[in-house]
Structures are given as C-alpha cells and as structure tokens.
mmCIF file of the C-alpha atoms, coordinates in Angstrom:
data_MODEL
# 
_entry.id   MODEL 
# 
loop_
_atom_site.group_PDB 
_atom_site.id 
_atom_site.type_symbol 
_atom_site.label_atom_id 
_atom_site.label_alt_id 
_atom_site.label_comp_id 
_atom_site.label_asym_id 
_atom_site.label_entity_id 
_atom_site.label_seq_id 
_atom_site.pdbx_PDB_ins_code 
_atom_site.Cartn_x 
_atom_site.Cartn_y 
_atom_site.Cartn_z 
_atom_site.occupancy 
_atom_site.B_iso_or_equiv 
_atom_site.pdbx_formal_charge 
_atom_site.auth_seq_id 
_atom_site.auth_comp_id 
_atom_site.auth_asym_id 
_atom_site.auth_atom_id 
_atom_site.pdbx_PDB_model_num 
ATOM 1  C CA . MET A 1 1  ? 258.492 -30.033 146.873 1.00 0.00 ? 1  MET A CA 1 
ATOM 2  C CA . ALA A 1 2  ? 258.534 -26.898 149.096 1.00 0.00 ? 2  ALA A CA 1 
ATOM 3  C CA . ARG A 1 3  ? 256.948 -23.773 147.274 1.00 0.00 ? 3  ARG A CA 1 
ATOM 4  C CA . THR A 1 4  ? 259.347 -20.915 147.460 1.00 0.00 ? 4  THR A CA 1 
ATOM 5  C CA . GLY A 1 5  ? 258.206 -17.132 147.928 1.00 0.00 ? 5  GLY A CA 1 
ATOM 6  C CA . PRO A 1 6  ? 258.688 -14.949 145.078 1.00 0.00 ? 6  PRO A CA 1 
ATOM 7  C CA . PHE A 1 7  ? 261.536 -12.598 146.659 1.00 0.00 ? 7  PHE A CA 1 
ATOM 8  C CA . GLU A 1 8  ? 263.490 -16.451 147.127 1.00 0.00 ? 8  GLU A CA 1 
ATOM 9  C CA . TYR A 1 9  ? 262.273 -16.927 143.443 1.00 0.00 ? 9  TYR A CA 1 
ATOM 10 C CA . LEU A 1 10 ? 263.755 -14.327 142.260 1.00 0.00 ? 10 LEU A CA 1 
ATOM 11 C CA . GLN A 1 11 ? 267.300 -14.793 144.101 1.00 0.00 ? 11 GLN A CA 1 
ATOM 12 C CA . GLN A 1 12 ? 267.165 -18.130 142.407 1.00 0.00 ? 12 GLN A CA 1 
ATOM 13 C CA . VAL A 1 13 ? 266.293 -16.822 139.052 1.00 0.00 ? 13 VAL A CA 1 
ATOM 14 C CA . ARG A 1 14 ? 269.230 -14.123 139.441 1.00 0.00 ? 14 ARG A CA 1 
ATOM 15 C CA . ALA A 1 15 ? 271.421 -16.670 140.495 1.00 0.00 ? 15 ALA A CA 1 
ATOM 16 C CA . GLU A 1 16 ? 271.078 -18.691 137.850 1.00 0.00 ? 16 GLU A CA 1 
ATOM 17 C CA . THR A 1 17 ? 271.242 -15.646 135.236 1.00 0.00 ? 17 THR A CA 1 
ATOM 18 C CA . ALA A 1 18 ? 274.619 -15.396 136.433 1.00 0.00 ? 18 ALA A CA 1 
ATOM 19 C CA . LYS A 1 19 ? 275.886 -18.428 135.302 1.00 0.00 ? 19 LYS A CA 1 
ATOM 20 C CA . VAL A 1 20 ? 274.809 -17.813 131.696 1.00 0.00 ? 20 VAL A CA 1 
ATOM 21 C CA . VAL A 1 21 ? 277.607 -17.404 129.243 1.00 0.00 ? 21 VAL A CA 1 
ATOM 22 C CA . TRP A 1 22 ? 276.769 -14.792 126.995 1.00 0.00 ? 22 TRP A CA 1 
ATOM 23 C CA . PRO A 1 23 ? 278.085 -14.828 123.357 1.00 0.00 ? 23 PRO A CA 1 
ATOM 24 C CA . SER A 1 24 ? 280.566 -12.357 121.769 1.00 0.00 ? 24 SER A CA 1 
ATOM 25 C CA . ARG A 1 25 ? 279.497 -9.627  119.610 1.00 0.00 ? 25 ARG A CA 1 
ATOM 26 C CA . ARG A 1 26 ? 281.638 -11.395 116.651 1.00 0.00 ? 26 ARG A CA 1 
ATOM 27 C CA . GLU A 1 27 ? 280.145 -14.992 117.584 1.00 0.00 ? 27 GLU A CA 1 
ATOM 28 C CA . THR A 1 28 ? 276.276 -13.417 117.416 1.00 0.00 ? 28 THR A CA 1 
ATOM 29 C CA . ILE A 1 29 ? 277.321 -11.643 114.277 1.00 0.00 ? 29 ILE A CA 1 
ATOM 30 C CA . VAL A 1 30 ? 278.711 -14.803 112.534 1.00 0.00 ? 30 VAL A CA 1 
ATOM 31 C CA . THR A 1 31 ? 275.776 -17.305 114.110 1.00 0.00 ? 31 THR A CA 1 
ATOM 32 C CA . THR A 1 32 ? 272.904 -14.676 112.423 1.00 0.00 ? 32 THR A CA 1 
ATOM 33 C CA . ILE A 1 33 ? 275.098 -14.317 109.138 1.00 0.00 ? 33 ILE A CA 1 
ATOM 34 C CA . MET A 1 34 ? 275.083 -18.598 108.465 1.00 0.00 ? 34 MET A CA 1 
ATOM 35 C CA . VAL A 1 35 ? 271.171 -18.669 109.859 1.00 0.00 ? 35 VAL A CA 1 
ATOM 36 C CA . VAL A 1 36 ? 271.197 -15.891 106.734 1.00 0.00 ? 36 VAL A CA 1 
ATOM 37 C CA . ILE A 1 37 ? 272.872 -18.303 104.330 1.00 0.00 ? 37 ILE A CA 1 
ATOM 38 C CA . MET A 1 38 ? 270.965 -21.442 105.148 1.00 0.00 ? 38 MET A CA 1 
ATOM 39 C CA . ALA A 1 39 ? 267.940 -19.494 104.830 1.00 0.00 ? 39 ALA A CA 1 
ATOM 40 C CA . VAL A 1 40 ? 268.627 -18.131 101.311 1.00 0.00 ? 40 VAL A CA 1 
ATOM 41 C CA . LEU A 1 41 ? 269.611 -21.791 100.558 1.00 0.00 ? 41 LEU A CA 1 
ATOM 42 C CA . ALA A 1 42 ? 266.834 -23.421 101.879 1.00 0.00 ? 42 ALA A CA 1 
ATOM 43 C CA . SER A 1 43 ? 264.257 -20.550 99.826  1.00 0.00 ? 43 SER A CA 1 
ATOM 44 C CA . ILE A 1 44 ? 266.346 -21.598 96.782  1.00 0.00 ? 44 ILE A CA 1 
ATOM 45 C CA . PHE A 1 45 ? 266.103 -24.990 97.068  1.00 0.00 ? 45 PHE A CA 1 
ATOM 46 C CA . PHE A 1 46 ? 262.021 -25.078 97.790  1.00 0.00 ? 46 PHE A CA 1 
ATOM 47 C CA . LEU A 1 47 ? 261.774 -22.706 94.972  1.00 0.00 ? 47 LEU A CA 1 
ATOM 48 C CA . ILE A 1 48 ? 263.533 -24.867 92.500  1.00 0.00 ? 48 ILE A CA 1 
ATOM 49 C CA . ALA A 1 49 ? 261.518 -28.031 94.028  1.00 0.00 ? 49 ALA A CA 1 
ATOM 50 C CA . ASP A 1 50 ? 258.162 -26.025 93.631  1.00 0.00 ? 50 ASP A CA 1 
ATOM 51 C CA . GLN A 1 51 ? 258.919 -25.326 90.130  1.00 0.00 ? 51 GLN A CA 1 
ATOM 52 C CA . ILE A 1 52 ? 260.125 -28.787 88.645  1.00 0.00 ? 52 ILE A CA 1 
ATOM 53 C CA . PHE A 1 53 ? 256.801 -29.909 90.479  1.00 0.00 ? 53 PHE A CA 1 
ATOM 54 C CA . SER A 1 54 ? 254.809 -27.595 88.838  1.00 0.00 ? 54 SER A CA 1 
ATOM 55 C CA . TRP A 1 55 ? 256.462 -28.300 85.689  1.00 0.00 ? 55 TRP A CA 1 
ATOM 56 C CA . GLY A 1 56 ? 255.703 -32.008 86.562  1.00 0.00 ? 56 GLY A CA 1 
ATOM 57 C CA . VAL A 1 57 ? 251.948 -31.519 87.362  1.00 0.00 ? 57 VAL A CA 1 
ATOM 58 C CA . THR A 1 58 ? 251.555 -29.163 83.836  1.00 0.00 ? 58 THR A CA 1 
ATOM 59 C CA . GLN A 1 59 ? 252.668 -32.129 82.060  1.00 0.00 ? 59 GLN A CA 1 
ATOM 60 C CA . LEU A 1 60 ? 250.533 -34.524 83.745  1.00 0.00 ? 60 LEU A CA 1 
ATOM 61 C CA . LEU A 1 61 ? 247.546 -32.781 82.893  1.00 0.00 ? 61 LEU A CA 1 
ATOM 62 C CA . GLN A 1 62 ? 248.050 -32.179 79.207  1.00 0.00 ? 62 GLN A CA 1 
ATOM 63 C CA . LEU A 1 63 ? 248.132 -35.311 79.028  1.00 0.00 ? 63 LEU A CA 1 
ATOM 64 C CA . GLY A 1 64 ? 244.298 -35.547 79.597  1.00 0.00 ? 64 GLY A CA 1 
ATOM 65 C CA . HIS A 1 65 ? 243.931 -33.640 76.043  1.00 0.00 ? 65 HIS A CA 1 
# 
C-alpha cells in the first residue's frame, strides 16, 4: 500500500466529504425527539425494575429477622 502525502490525503478527505448526504433539519429534529423519548422510556423502565428489585431484596432480608 503506497503512502499518500498530506496534500493528497486532504484532497481525498474533501472528495469523500462531498459524497456525504447530510440529513435535513426535519430529519434531525424527528430523530432527536425519538432519542429523547426512548431515553425517557428506558429510564422509567429501569426505575421500575430497580424499585421491584429493591422491594424484593428488602423482603428477603426481613425473612431473617
């Protein structure tokens, strides 16, 4: 594999960057909203799961008394 110089490398980077199809503003907003919704749902799920496990461990520890 031949080494490329810095100038040629920058030309290749610029050529590849020109091929990128950037999302529209609407696509970015919709995707961001979906990520926020999924993060909130995941946090609620883990909160509920944590509360259930906490209650279960408390019940098990109280059996020893």
